[in-house]
C-alpha positions as CSV (number, residue, x, y, z in Angstrom):
1,M,-40.4,46.7,-161.7
2,N,-38.2,44.1,-163.2
3,R,-36.7,42.8,-166.5
4,E,-39.2,39.9,-166.8
5,K,-42.5,41.8,-166.5
6,L,-40.7,45.2,-168.6
7,I,-40.0,42.1,-171.7
8,A,-43.7,40.8,-170.9
9,Y,-44.5,44.2,-171.9
10,S,-42.7,45.1,-174.8
11,F,-43.8,41.6,-176.2
12,Y,-47.4,42.4,-176.0
13,F,-47.5,45.7,-176.9
14,A,-45.3,44.6,-180.4
15,G,-42.6,47.4,-179.0
16,E,-44.4,50.4,-179.8
17,Y,-43.0,52.9,-176.6
18,D,-45.9,54.6,-175.4
19,R,-47.6,51.3,-174.7
20,I,-44.9,50.2,-172.8
21,I,-45.0,53.4,-170.5
22,N,-48.3,53.8,-170.0
23,A,-48.4,50.0,-169.3
24,I,-45.2,50.6,-166.7
25,E,-47.4,53.7,-165.4
26,H,-50.4,52.1,-164.7
27,N,-48.8,48.8,-163.5
28,I,-51.0,46.7,-165.8
29,E,-50.6,43.1,-165.1
30,I,-50.3,40.6,-167.4
31,P,-49.0,36.9,-168.0
32,P,-44.8,36.5,-168.2
33,V,-43.5,35.3,-171.4
34,K,-39.9,33.7,-172.2
35,I,-37.4,35.2,-174.6
36,A,-33.4,34.4,-174.1
37,N,-32.5,36.6,-177.0
38,A,-33.6,39.7,-175.1
39,L,-31.6,42.8,-173.5
40,T,-33.3,45.2,-171.3
41,I,-32.5,48.6,-169.9
42,F,-31.6,46.9,-166.2
43,D,-29.3,44.8,-167.6
44,R,-25.6,45.0,-167.6
45,D,-24.2,44.4,-171.3
46,Y,-27.2,47.6,-172.1
47,P,-25.4,50.1,-174.2
48,V,-24.3,53.0,-172.2
49,R,-24.5,55.1,-175.2
50,L,-28.4,54.9,-175.3
51,L,-29.3,55.8,-172.2
52,D,-28.3,59.9,-173.6
53,L,-31.3,59.3,-175.9
54,K,-34.1,61.6,-175.0
55,Y,-35.9,57.6,-175.0
56,P,-33.8,54.9,-174.8
57,P,-34.8,51.8,-175.5
58,L,-36.1,49.7,-173.0
59,V,-35.8,46.4,-174.5
60,L,-34.0,45.1,-177.3
61,Y,-34.0,42.1,-179.2
62,Y,-31.5,40.6,-180.5
63,K,-29.4,38.0,-183.0
64,G,-25.7,37.6,-183.2
65,D,-23.2,38.7,-181.2
66,L,-23.5,41.4,-178.3
67,S,-19.8,42.3,-177.7
68,L,-20.0,44.0,-181.1
69,L,-22.0,47.0,-178.8
70,K,-18.6,47.3,-176.6
71,R,-16.4,48.3,-179.9
72,K,-15.8,51.5,-181.6
73,A,-18.2,52.0,-184.0
74,I,-19.3,54.3,-187.2
75,A,-22.7,54.7,-188.8
76,I,-23.0,54.7,-192.5
77,V,-26.5,55.8,-194.3
78,G,-28.0,57.4,-196.9
79,S,-30.3,56.9,-199.4
80,R,-32.2,53.4,-200.8
81,Q,-32.0,54.4,-204.2
82,P,-28.4,56.1,-204.5
83,C,-26.2,56.9,-207.5
84,S,-23.2,55.0,-208.9
85,Y,-20.9,57.5,-206.9
86,A,-22.5,57.2,-203.8
87,V,-22.6,53.5,-203.8
88,K,-18.7,53.4,-204.8
89,A,-18.0,55.8,-202.2
90,T,-19.7,53.6,-199.3
91,A,-18.3,50.5,-200.2
92,A,-15.0,51.9,-200.3
93,L,-15.1,53.2,-196.7
94,A,-16.8,50.4,-195.3
95,R,-13.6,48.4,-196.3
96,A,-11.5,51.4,-195.2
97,Q,-12.9,51.2,-191.6
98,S,-12.5,47.4,-190.6
99,D,-11.1,48.2,-187.1
100,K,-14.4,49.6,-186.5
101,V,-17.8,48.1,-186.5
102,I,-20.2,49.5,-189.2
103,I,-23.6,50.2,-188.0
104,S,-26.2,50.5,-190.8
105,G,-30.6,50.7,-190.9
106,L,-30.3,47.1,-193.2
107,A,-32.6,48.9,-195.9
108,K,-31.6,48.8,-199.3
109,G,-29.3,50.7,-200.9
110,I,-26.3,52.7,-199.1
111,D,-27.5,50.6,-196.1
112,A,-26.8,47.4,-197.8
113,C,-23.6,48.6,-199.5
114,A,-22.6,49.5,-196.0
115,H,-23.1,46.5,-194.3
116,E,-21.9,44.3,-197.3
117,N,-18.5,45.5,-197.4
118,A,-18.2,45.9,-193.5
119,S,-15.6,43.2,-191.8
120,D,-18.0,43.3,-188.6
121,T,-20.5,44.8,-188.4
122,I,-24.6,45.6,-186.7
123,G,-27.6,46.3,-188.9
124,I,-30.9,47.9,-186.5
125,L,-34.5,46.7,-188.3
126,G,-37.5,48.7,-188.2
127,C,-39.2,45.8,-188.0
128,G,-39.8,42.7,-185.2
129,I,-36.7,40.5,-185.2
130,D,-38.2,37.9,-186.8
131,Y,-39.6,40.2,-189.9
132,I,-37.3,40.0,-192.9
133,Y,-37.5,43.4,-194.6
134,P,-36.9,44.2,-197.4
135,R,-37.1,41.1,-198.8
136,C,-34.5,41.7,-200.7
137,N,-31.8,41.8,-198.1
138,Y,-33.3,38.4,-197.0
139,E,-29.5,36.6,-197.3
140,L,-27.8,39.7,-196.1
141,I,-29.8,39.6,-192.4
142,R,-28.9,36.3,-192.4
143,K,-25.5,36.9,-192.8
144,I,-25.6,38.9,-190.3
145,E,-27.5,37.2,-188.0
146,R,-24.7,34.7,-188.3
147,E,-21.5,36.9,-188.5
148,G,-21.9,40.0,-186.9
149,L,-25.5,41.3,-185.1
150,V,-29.4,42.4,-185.8
151,I,-31.3,43.8,-182.8
152,S,-34.7,45.7,-182.8
153,E,-36.5,47.7,-180.4
154,Y,-39.7,44.9,-181.8
155,P,-40.3,41.4,-180.8
156,T,-40.9,38.7,-183.1
157,L,-43.5,39.6,-186.8
158,S,-44.0,43.1,-185.7
159,K,-45.1,44.6,-188.6
160,P,-42.2,47.5,-190.4
161,L,-44.9,50.1,-189.7
162,A,-43.7,53.5,-191.1
163,S,-43.3,55.4,-187.7
164,H,-40.6,52.7,-186.9
165,F,-38.0,54.0,-189.0
166,P,-36.9,57.3,-188.4
167,F,-37.8,56.5,-184.6
168,R,-35.0,53.8,-184.8
169,N,-32.6,56.1,-186.6
170,R,-31.9,57.6,-183.2
171,L,-30.6,54.2,-182.5
172,I,-28.0,54.4,-185.3
173,A,-27.1,57.2,-184.6
174,A,-26.8,56.8,-180.7
175,L,-24.5,53.5,-181.1
176,A,-22.1,55.3,-183.6
177,D,-18.5,57.2,-182.8
178,K,-19.2,58.9,-185.9
179,V,-21.9,59.1,-188.7
180,Y,-21.5,59.2,-192.4
181,I,-23.7,60.6,-194.5
182,M,-23.6,59.4,-198.9
183,Q,-26.3,60.6,-200.0
184,S,-29.4,62.4,-198.4
185,A,-32.7,64.6,-199.4
186,I,-34.1,67.2,-197.8
187,R,-36.9,65.1,-196.2
188,S,-35.4,61.6,-196.1
189,G,-34.8,59.1,-193.1
190,T,-31.3,60.2,-193.8
191,M,-31.9,63.8,-192.1
192,T,-33.9,61.9,-189.1
193,T,-30.3,60.2,-188.6
194,V,-28.4,63.1,-188.9
195,N,-31.0,65.6,-186.8
196,E,-30.2,62.7,-183.9
197,A,-26.4,62.7,-184.6
198,L,-26.6,66.8,-183.8
199,E,-29.0,66.1,-180.7
200,L,-26.4,63.7,-179.6
201,G,-23.2,66.2,-180.3
202,K,-22.2,63.4,-182.2
203,E,-19.4,64.3,-185.0
204,I,-21.0,64.1,-188.8
205,A,-19.3,63.5,-191.7
206,V,-20.6,64.0,-195.4
207,L,-20.1,62.6,-198.7
208,P,-19.5,65.6,-200.9
209,Y,-20.3,66.2,-204.2
210,E,-19.2,67.9,-207.7
211,L,-21.9,71.4,-207.9
212,F,-24.2,70.9,-210.6
213,D,-24.9,67.3,-209.2
214,E,-28.4,67.5,-208.5
215,N,-27.7,63.6,-206.5
216,G,-25.6,65.6,-203.6
217,R,-27.3,68.8,-203.6
218,Q,-28.4,68.0,-199.7
219,N,-25.1,66.9,-199.2
220,N,-23.6,69.6,-200.2
221,T,-26.1,71.8,-198.3
222,L,-24.8,70.2,-195.0
223,I,-21.6,70.8,-195.6
224,Y,-22.3,74.4,-196.6
225,E,-24.1,74.7,-192.8
226,G,-20.5,73.2,-191.3
227,A,-20.6,69.7,-191.7
228,Q,-17.0,67.9,-192.0
229,P,-16.4,66.4,-195.6
230,I,-15.3,63.0,-195.8
231,S,-11.1,63.3,-196.5
232,C,-9.8,61.1,-198.8
233,N,-7.4,59.5,-196.2
234,E,-10.9,58.0,-194.6
235,I,-11.4,55.9,-198.0
236,A,-9.9,53.0,-199.5
237,F,-9.2,53.7,-203.4
């Protein structure tokens, strides 16, 4: 196995992990492909933090500045339909942490707010590197491609399948030194990121809410269960 064959497998099997592994195990023959912006698990610049994952990505497609992967980073994640308090806190947190790279998932809501207020940012897609999703973030994604870094396990125009997003969240957790939870629900993509971060032994900080605020019930539960509350000195007022 070499990097060229691994990229070809990834391309022909649309980045689907199990299908790539099957192709490797059976040494399936396929024609080579030429893709410039691809980083494989064999490459020197491959992020070592990803090797801690049970399923480290075999190929990453990217647009932007790969050097951001070598810097200290935090992840900021949360609801696609956040309350105004979570949005305000997210913007303030991203601005206050300007010395770090902000990682998120390029979804609408908390993810978009974190990216928009970051000095340097990495967006991780759950679809092909050339597929703009969600469409409402078109300008944001293009801006991050120019000024930051966008990465994906999925090549070209691979569709944003529902199964891609929870699987994508392991990369958000692995690449961050610390994960900030701004607004969560019991059954949500945010909680898959929390669970991945816990498995990796990452520090988790959670935005606290008022006692009777339904928007913050799951956040407050996480704090009750032992997660660290976000402190005032982490946020720019």
